[in-house]
N, CA, C and O atoms as a Maestro MAE file, in Angstrom:
{
 s_m_m2io_version
 :::
 2.0.0
}

f_m_ct {
 s_m_title
 :::
 protein
 m_atom[228] {
  # First column is atom index #
  i_m_mmod_type
  r_m_x_coord
  r_m_y_coord
  r_m_z_coord
  i_m_residue_number
  s_m_chain_name
  s_m_pdb_residue_name
  s_m_pdb_atom_name
  i_m_atomic_number
  :::
  1 25 -11.416 -3.522 -3.376 1 A "LYS " " N  " 7
  2 3 -11.013 -2.071 -3.698 1 A "LYS " " CA " 6
  3 2 -10.215 -1.301 -2.290 1 A "LYS " " C  " 6
  4 15 -10.870 -0.465 -1.666 1 A "LYS " " O  " 8
  5 25 -9.000 -1.583 -1.910 2 A "HIS " " N  " 7
  6 3 -8.503 -1.493 -0.918 2 A "HIS " " CA " 6
  7 2 -7.629 -0.882 -1.159 2 A "HIS " " C  " 6
  8 15 -7.448 0.059 -0.386 2 A "HIS " " O  " 8
  9 25 -6.906 -0.998 -1.989 3 A "ILE " " N  " 7
  10 3 -5.734 -0.463 -2.857 3 A "ILE " " CA " 6
  11 2 -5.797 1.009 -3.576 3 A "ILE " " C  " 6
  12 15 -6.768 1.596 -4.052 3 A "ILE " " O  " 8
  13 25 -4.347 1.419 -3.482 4 A "THR " " N  " 7
  14 3 -4.708 2.924 -3.900 4 A "THR " " CA " 6
  15 2 -3.192 3.966 -4.621 4 A "THR " " C  " 6
  16 15 -2.197 4.333 -3.997 4 A "THR " " O  " 8
  17 25 -3.419 4.128 -5.612 5 A "VAL " " N  " 7
  18 3 -2.595 4.779 -6.411 5 A "VAL " " CA " 6
  19 2 -2.441 6.065 -6.696 5 A "VAL " " C  " 6
  20 15 -2.845 6.487 -7.780 5 A "VAL " " O  " 8
  21 25 -1.772 6.988 -5.684 6 A "ASP " " N  " 7
  22 3 -2.373 8.138 -6.326 6 A "ASP " " CA " 6
  23 2 -3.732 9.000 -5.822 6 A "ASP " " C  " 6
  24 15 -4.203 10.077 -6.189 6 A "ASP " " O  " 8
  25 25 -4.142 8.005 -4.795 7 A "GLY " " N  " 7
  26 3 -4.961 8.237 -4.145 7 A "GLY " " CA " 6
  27 2 -6.356 8.185 -5.045 7 A "GLY " " C  " 6
  28 15 -7.356 8.869 -4.825 7 A "GLY " " O  " 8
  29 25 -6.187 7.198 -6.127 8 A "GLU " " N  " 7
  30 3 -7.212 6.205 -6.638 8 A "GLU " " CA " 6
  31 2 -7.244 5.023 -6.705 8 A "GLU " " C  " 6
  32 15 -6.335 4.243 -6.990 8 A "GLU " " O  " 8
  33 25 -9.007 4.699 -6.266 9 A "VAL " " N  " 7
  34 3 -9.189 3.645 -5.861 9 A "VAL " " CA " 6
  35 2 -8.456 2.180 -7.269 9 A "VAL " " C  " 6
  36 15 -8.921 2.254 -8.406 9 A "VAL " " O  " 8
  37 25 -7.860 1.544 -7.096 10 A "VAL " " N  " 7
  38 3 -6.816 0.420 -8.286 10 A "VAL " " CA " 6
  39 2 -6.998 -0.748 -7.676 10 A "VAL " " C  " 6
  40 15 -6.498 -1.130 -6.618 10 A "VAL " " O  " 8
  41 25 -8.371 -1.771 -8.998 11 A "ASN " " N  " 7
  42 3 -8.694 -2.768 -8.498 11 A "ASN " " CA " 6
  43 2 -8.330 -4.247 -9.726 11 A "ASN " " C  " 6
  44 15 -8.873 -5.335 -9.918 11 A "ASN " " O  " 8
  45 25 -7.211 -3.572 -10.293 12 A "ILE " " N  " 7
  46 3 -6.093 -4.819 -11.186 12 A "ILE " " CA " 6
  47 2 -5.377 -5.034 -10.194 12 A "ILE " " C  " 6
  48 15 -5.036 -4.449 -9.166 12 A "ILE " " O  " 8
  49 25 -5.178 -6.196 -10.807 13 A "PRO " " N  " 7
  50 3 -3.936 -7.042 -9.648 13 A "PRO " " CA " 6
  51 2 -2.630 -6.553 -10.215 13 A "PRO " " C  " 6
  52 15 -1.581 -6.165 -9.701 13 A "PRO " " O  " 8
  53 25 -3.170 -6.748 -11.791 14 A "SER " " N  " 7
  54 3 -1.758 -6.221 -12.280 14 A "SER " " CA " 6
  55 2 -1.356 -4.960 -12.995 14 A "SER " " C  " 6
  56 15 -0.645 -4.760 -13.979 14 A "SER " " O  " 8
  57 25 -2.208 -3.972 -11.986 15 A "TYR " " N  " 7
  58 3 -1.520 -2.558 -11.943 15 A "TYR " " CA " 6
  59 2 -0.065 -2.705 -12.347 15 A "TYR " " C  " 6
  60 15 0.756 -3.510 -11.906 15 A "TYR " " O  " 8
  61 25 0.102 -1.709 -13.334 16 A "ALA " " N  " 7
  62 3 1.733 -1.674 -13.081 16 A "ALA " " CA " 6
  63 2 1.878 0.502 -12.419 16 A "ALA " " C  " 6
  64 15 1.056 1.402 -12.595 16 A "ALA " " O  " 8
  65 25 2.700 0.527 -11.993 17 A "VAL " " N  " 7
  66 3 3.072 1.565 -10.856 17 A "VAL " " CA " 6
  67 2 4.588 1.827 -11.768 17 A "VAL " " C  " 6
  68 15 5.445 1.109 -12.283 17 A "VAL " " O  " 8
  69 25 4.381 3.005 -11.645 18 A "LYS " " N  " 7
  70 3 5.253 4.340 -11.889 18 A "LYS " " CA " 6
  71 2 6.805 4.659 -11.444 18 A "LYS " " C  " 6
  72 15 7.265 5.527 -12.186 18 A "LYS " " O  " 8
  73 25 7.731 4.221 -10.470 19 A "PRO " " N  " 7
  74 3 8.429 5.579 -9.853 19 A "PRO " " CA " 6
  75 2 7.624 6.592 -9.735 19 A "PRO " " C  " 6
  76 15 7.011 7.133 -10.656 19 A "PRO " " O  " 8
  77 25 7.598 6.947 -8.311 20 A "GLY " " N  " 7
  78 3 6.850 8.413 -8.114 20 A "GLY " " CA " 6
  79 2 5.859 8.316 -7.927 20 A "GLY " " C  " 6
  80 15 5.233 9.283 -7.493 20 A "GLY " " O  " 8
  81 25 5.159 6.935 -8.200 21 A "GLN " " N  " 7
  82 3 4.038 6.578 -7.839 21 A "GLN " " CA " 6
  83 2 3.489 7.109 -5.974 21 A "GLN " " C  " 6
  84 15 4.412 7.224 -5.168 21 A "GLN " " O  " 8
  85 25 2.094 7.368 -5.493 22 A "LEU " " N  " 7
  86 3 2.101 6.939 -4.487 22 A "LEU " " CA " 6
  87 2 0.800 5.837 -4.193 22 A "LEU " " C  " 6
  88 15 -0.316 5.962 -4.697 22 A "LEU " " O  " 8
  89 25 1.261 4.605 -3.149 23 A "ILE " " N  " 7
  90 3 0.515 3.429 -3.576 23 A "ILE " " CA " 6
  91 2 0.324 3.368 -2.411 23 A "ILE " " C  " 6
  92 15 1.314 3.239 -1.691 23 A "ILE " " O  " 8
  93 25 -1.346 3.453 -1.646 24 A "GLY " " N  " 7
  94 3 -1.381 3.085 0.209 24 A "GLY " " CA " 6
  95 2 -2.567 2.431 -0.105 24 A "GLY " " C  " 6
  96 15 -2.867 1.904 -1.176 24 A "GLY " " O  " 8
  97 25 -3.415 2.531 1.233 25 A "VAL " " N  " 7
  98 3 -4.348 1.536 1.130 25 A "VAL " " CA " 6
  99 2 -5.214 2.669 1.400 25 A "VAL " " C  " 6
  100 15 -4.797 3.816 1.566 25 A "VAL " " O  " 8
  101 25 -6.395 2.326 1.438 26 A "ARG " " N  " 7
  102 3 -8.142 3.403 2.001 26 A "ARG " " CA " 6
  103 2 -8.177 2.931 2.983 26 A "ARG " " C  " 6
  104 15 -8.039 1.771 3.373 26 A "ARG " " O  " 8
  105 25 -8.520 4.543 3.797 27 A "GLU " " N  " 7
  106 3 -9.071 4.769 5.134 27 A "GLU " " CA " 6
  107 2 -9.764 3.547 5.986 27 A "GLU " " C  " 6
  108 15 -9.450 3.148 7.107 27 A "GLU " " O  " 8
  109 25 -11.027 2.974 4.927 28 A "ARG " " N  " 7
  110 3 -11.721 2.397 5.458 28 A "ARG " " CA " 6
  111 2 -11.090 0.797 5.466 28 A "ARG " " C  " 6
  112 15 -11.277 -0.122 6.262 28 A "ARG " " O  " 8
  113 25 -10.434 0.864 4.481 29 A "SER " " N  " 7
  114 3 -9.770 -0.466 4.418 29 A "SER " " CA " 6
  115 2 -8.594 -1.198 6.066 29 A "SER " " C  " 6
  116 15 -8.539 -2.150 6.844 29 A "SER " " O  " 8
  117 25 -7.891 0.099 5.727 30 A "LYS " " N  " 7
  118 3 -7.081 -0.458 7.107 30 A "LYS " " CA " 6
  119 2 -7.001 -0.393 8.643 30 A "LYS " " C  " 6
  120 15 -6.113 -0.289 9.490 30 A "LYS " " O  " 8
  121 25 -8.228 -0.493 8.611 31 A "SER " " N  " 7
  122 3 -8.834 -1.354 10.316 31 A "SER " " CA " 6
  123 2 -9.565 -3.152 9.278 31 A "SER " " C  " 6
  124 15 -10.031 -4.139 9.847 31 A "SER " " O  " 8
  125 25 -9.456 -3.034 8.289 32 A "LEU " " N  " 7
  126 3 -9.720 -4.520 8.610 32 A "LEU " " CA " 6
  127 2 -8.407 -5.457 8.903 32 A "LEU " " C  " 6
  128 15 -7.246 -5.078 8.748 32 A "LEU " " O  " 8
  129 25 -8.716 -6.439 9.248 33 A "GLU " " N  " 7
  130 3 -7.903 -7.706 10.321 33 A "GLU " " CA " 6
  131 2 -6.700 -8.077 8.608 33 A "GLU " " C  " 6
  132 15 -5.575 -7.612 8.796 33 A "GLU " " O  " 8
  133 25 -6.800 -8.538 7.668 34 A "VAL " " N  " 7
  134 3 -6.516 -8.931 7.076 34 A "VAL " " CA " 6
  135 2 -5.355 -7.746 6.291 34 A "VAL " " C  " 6
  136 15 -4.845 -8.246 5.288 34 A "VAL " " O  " 8
  137 25 -5.081 -6.918 6.460 35 A "ILE " " N  " 7
  138 3 -4.549 -5.141 5.601 35 A "ILE " " CA " 6
  139 2 -4.181 -4.921 7.192 35 A "ILE " " C  " 6
  140 15 -2.996 -4.602 7.284 35 A "ILE " " O  " 8
  141 25 -4.634 -4.972 8.080 36 A "ALA " " N  " 7
  142 3 -3.924 -4.816 9.499 36 A "ALA " " CA " 6
  143 2 -2.931 -5.512 9.395 36 A "ALA " " C  " 6
  144 15 -1.851 -4.961 9.180 36 A "ALA " " O  " 8
  145 25 -3.032 -7.177 9.543 37 A "ASN " " N  " 7
  146 3 -2.198 -8.491 9.898 37 A "ASN " " CA " 6
  147 2 -0.762 -7.781 9.106 37 A "ASN " " C  " 6
  148 15 0.378 -7.555 9.512 37 A "ASN " " O  " 8
  149 25 -1.426 -7.578 7.848 38 A "SER " " N  " 7
  150 3 -0.218 -8.284 5.778 38 A "SER " " CA " 6
  151 2 0.711 -6.073 6.235 38 A "SER " " C  " 6
  152 15 1.857 -5.749 5.925 38 A "SER " " O  " 8
  153 25 -0.253 -5.209 6.909 39 A "LEU " " N  " 7
  154 3 1.158 -3.927 7.487 39 A "LEU " " CA " 6
  155 2 2.240 -3.922 8.414 39 A "LEU " " C  " 6
  156 15 3.363 -3.480 8.171 39 A "LEU " " O  " 8
  157 25 1.719 -4.621 9.889 40 A "ALA " " N  " 7
  158 3 2.345 -5.198 10.670 40 A "ALA " " CA " 6
  159 2 3.779 -6.212 10.257 40 A "ALA " " C  " 6
  160 15 4.932 -6.171 10.684 40 A "ALA " " O  " 8
  161 25 3.104 -7.111 9.229 41 A "GLY " " N  " 7
  162 3 4.519 -7.944 9.771 41 A "GLY " " CA " 6
  163 2 4.626 -7.484 8.000 41 A "GLY " " C  " 6
  164 15 4.677 -8.365 7.142 41 A "GLY " " O  " 8
  165 25 4.650 -5.890 7.619 42 A "PHE " " N  " 7
  166 3 5.515 -5.918 6.262 42 A "PHE " " CA " 6
  167 2 6.965 -5.799 6.995 42 A "PHE " " C  " 6
  168 15 7.096 -5.408 8.155 42 A "PHE " " O  " 8
  169 25 7.987 -6.179 6.181 43 A "ASN " " N  " 7
  170 3 9.651 -6.486 5.862 43 A "ASN " " CA " 6
  171 2 9.920 -4.834 4.554 43 A "ASN " " C  " 6
  172 15 9.913 -4.295 3.447 43 A "ASN " " O  " 8
  173 25 10.087 -4.853 5.800 44 A "HIS " " N  " 7
  174 3 10.597 -3.117 4.502 44 A "HIS " " CA " 6
  175 2 11.839 -2.915 4.741 44 A "HIS " " C  " 6
  176 15 12.417 -1.880 4.408 44 A "HIS " " O  " 8
  177 25 12.465 -4.023 5.433 45 A "SER " " N  " 7
  178 3 14.025 -4.331 3.786 45 A "SER " " CA " 6
  179 2 14.000 -5.160 2.956 45 A "SER " " C  " 6
  180 15 15.084 -5.663 2.660 45 A "SER " " O  " 8
  181 25 13.007 -5.542 2.388 46 A "LYS " " N  " 7
  182 3 12.986 -7.055 1.249 46 A "LYS " " CA " 6
  183 2 12.994 -6.615 -0.108 46 A "LYS " " C  " 6
  184 15 13.063 -7.488 -0.972 46 A "LYS " " O  " 8
  185 25 12.945 -5.619 -0.393 47 A "TYR " " N  " 7
  186 3 11.926 -4.317 -1.352 47 A "TYR " " CA " 6
  187 2 12.989 -3.477 -1.704 47 A "TYR " " C  " 6
  188 15 12.952 -3.212 -2.906 47 A "TYR " " O  " 8
  189 25 14.198 -2.808 -0.933 48 A "PRO " " N  " 7
  190 3 15.359 -1.785 -1.412 48 A "PRO " " CA " 6
  191 2 14.860 -0.743 -2.268 48 A "PRO " " C  " 6
  192 15 15.463 0.329 -2.312 48 A "PRO " " O  " 8
  193 25 14.157 -0.876 -2.734 49 A "TRP " " N  " 7
  194 3 13.606 -0.071 -4.305 49 A "TRP " " CA " 6
  195 2 12.560 1.033 -3.821 49 A "TRP " " C  " 6
  196 15 12.180 2.070 -4.365 49 A "TRP " " O  " 8
  197 25 12.064 0.138 -1.984 50 A "LEU " " N  " 7
  198 3 10.368 0.865 -2.638 50 A "LEU " " CA " 6
  199 2 10.437 1.613 -0.516 50 A "LEU " " C  " 6
  200 15 10.764 1.015 0.509 50 A "LEU " " O  " 8
  201 25 9.866 3.358 -0.771 51 A "GLU " " N  " 7
  202 3 9.864 3.850 0.170 51 A "GLU " " CA " 6
  203 2 9.245 3.693 0.693 51 A "GLU " " C  " 6
  204 15 8.154 3.726 0.124 51 A "GLU " " O  " 8
  205 25 9.175 3.341 2.360 52 A "TRP " " N  " 7
  206 3 7.916 3.155 3.262 52 A "TRP " " CA " 6
  207 2 8.161 4.562 4.150 52 A "TRP " " C  " 6
  208 15 9.170 5.024 4.683 52 A "TRP " " O  " 8
  209 25 7.099 4.918 4.083 53 A "ASP " " N  " 7
  210 3 7.176 6.744 5.279 53 A "ASP " " CA " 6
  211 2 6.159 5.808 6.703 53 A "ASP " " C  " 6
  212 15 4.941 5.634 6.674 53 A "ASP " " O  " 8
  213 25 6.539 5.624 7.147 54 A "GLU " " N  " 7
  214 3 5.694 5.471 8.434 54 A "GLU " " CA " 6
  215 2 4.576 6.444 8.499 54 A "GLU " " C  " 6
  216 15 3.473 5.906 8.397 54 A "GLU " " O  " 8
  217 25 4.569 7.179 8.582 55 A "THR " " N  " 7
  218 3 3.845 9.091 8.748 55 A "THR " " CA " 6
  219 2 2.738 9.154 8.252 55 A "THR " " C  " 6
  220 15 1.786 9.855 8.596 55 A "THR " " O  " 8
  221 25 2.862 8.106 7.066 56 A "LEU " " N  " 7
  222 3 1.289 8.358 6.106 56 A "LEU " " CA " 6
  223 2 0.136 7.457 6.411 56 A "LEU " " C  " 6
  224 15 -1.060 7.385 6.128 56 A "LEU " " O  " 8
  225 25 1.593 6.378 7.568 57 A "ARG " " N  " 7
  226 3 0.652 5.510 7.855 57 A "ARG " " CA " 6
  227 2 -1.281 5.536 8.592 57 A "ARG " " C  " 6
  228 15 -1.900 4.482 8.741 57 A "ARG " " O  " 8
  :::
 }
 m_bond[227] {
  # First column is bond index #
  i_m_from
  i_m_to
  i_m_order
  :::
  1 1 2 1
  2 2 3 1
  3 3 4 2
  4 3 5 1
  5 5 6 1
  6 6 7 1
  7 7 8 2
  8 7 9 1
  9 9 10 1
  10 10 11 1
  11 11 12 2
  12 11 13 1
  13 13 14 1
  14 14 15 1
  15 15 16 2
  16 15 17 1
  17 17 18 1
  18 18 19 1
  19 19 20 2
  20 19 21 1
  21 21 22 1
  22 22 23 1
  23 23 24 2
  24 23 25 1
  25 25 26 1
  26 26 27 1
  27 27 28 2
  28 27 29 1
  29 29 30 1
  30 30 31 1
  31 31 32 2
  32 31 33 1
  33 33 34 1
  34 34 35 1
  35 35 36 2
  36 35 37 1
  37 37 38 1
  38 38 39 1
  39 39 40 2
  40 39 41 1
  41 41 42 1
  42 42 43 1
  43 43 44 2
  44 43 45 1
  45 45 46 1
  46 46 47 1
  47 47 48 2
  48 47 49 1
  49 49 50 1
  50 50 51 1
  51 51 52 2
  52 51 53 1
  53 53 54 1
  54 54 55 1
  55 55 56 2
  56 55 57 1
  57 57 58 1
  58 58 59 1
  59 59 60 2
  60 59 61 1
  61 61 62 1
  62 62 63 1
  63 63 64 2
  64 63 65 1
  65 65 66 1
  66 66 67 1
  67 67 68 2
  68 67 69 1
  69 69 70 1
  70 70 71 1
  71 71 72 2
  72 71 73 1
  73 73 74 1
  74 74 75 1
  75 75 76 2
  76 75 77 1
  77 77 78 1
  78 78 79 1
  79 79 80 2
  80 79 81 1
  81 81 82 1
  82 82 83 1
  83 83 84 2
  84 83 85 1
  85 85 86 1
  86 86 87 1
  87 87 88 2
  88 87 89 1
  89 89 90 1
  90 90 91 1
  91 91 92 2
  92 91 93 1
  93 93 94 1
  94 94 95 1
  95 95 96 2
  96 95 97 1
  97 97 98 1
  98 98 99 1
  99 99 100 2
  100 99 101 1
  101 101 102 1
  102 102 103 1
  103 103 104 2
  104 103 105 1
  105 105 106 1
  106 106 107 1
  107 107 108 2
  108 107 109 1
  109 109 110 1
  110 110 111 1
  111 111 112 2
  112 111 113 1
  113 113 114 1
  114 114 115 1
  115 115 116 2
  116 115 117 1
  117 117 118 1
  118 118 119 1
  119 119 120 2
  120 119 121 1
  121 121 122 1
  122 122 123 1
  123 123 124 2
  124 123 125 1
  125 125 126 1
  126 126 127 1
  127 127 128 2
  128 127 129 1
  129 129 130 1
  130 130 131 1
  131 131 132 2
  132 131 133 1
  133 133 134 1
  134 134 135 1
  135 135 136 2
  136 135 137 1
  137 137 138 1
  138 138 139 1
  139 139 140 2
  140 139 141 1
  141 141 142 1
  142 142 143 1
  143 143 144 2
  144 143 145 1
  145 145 146 1
  146 146 147 1
  147 147 148 2
  148 147 149 1
  149 149 150 1
  150 150 151 1
  151 151 152 2
  152 151 153 1
  153 153 154 1
  154 154 155 1
  155 155 156 2
  156 155 157 1
  157 157 158 1
  158 158 159 1
  159 159 160 2
  160 159 161 1
  161 161 162 1
  162 162 163 1
  163 163 164 2
  164 163 165 1
  165 165 166 1
  166 166 167 1
  167 167 168 2
  168 167 169 1
  169 169 170 1
  170 170 171 1
  171 171 172 2
  172 171 173 1
  173 173 174 1
  174 174 175 1
  175 175 176 2
  176 175 177 1
  177 177 178 1
  178 178 179 1
  179 179 180 2
  180 179 181 1
  181 181 182 1
  182 182 183 1
  183 183 184 2
  184 183 185 1
  185 185 186 1
  186 186 187 1
  187 187 188 2
  188 187 189 1
  189 189 190 1
  190 190 191 1
  191 191 192 2
  192 191 193 1
  193 193 194 1
  194 194 195 1
  195 195 196 2
  196 195 197 1
  197 197 198 1
  198 198 199 1
  199 199 200 2
  200 199 201 1
  201 201 202 1
  202 202 203 1
  203 203 204 2
  204 203 205 1
  205 205 206 1
  206 206 207 1
  207 207 208 2
  208 207 209 1
  209 209 210 1
  210 210 211 1
  211 211 212 2
  212 211 213 1
  213 213 214 1
  214 214 215 1
  215 215 216 2
  216 215 217 1
  217 217 218 1
  218 218 219 1
  219 219 220 2
  220 219 221 1
  221 221 222 1
  222 222 223 1
  223 223 224 2
  224 223 225 1
  225 225 226 1
  226 226 227 1
  227 227 228 2
  :::
 }
}
């Protein structure tokens, strides 16, 4: 239960998001090592259709 869509926790791996929805990580999950490492190593240019907002990090 680490991922949110539009502020609501989503724990369905196959959850289909729609254009314009905001995907995020719960505040208390951001400090988990596996999450922090994934965010640090994320290749922002790999998915041109995905917007990445560093200010929301």
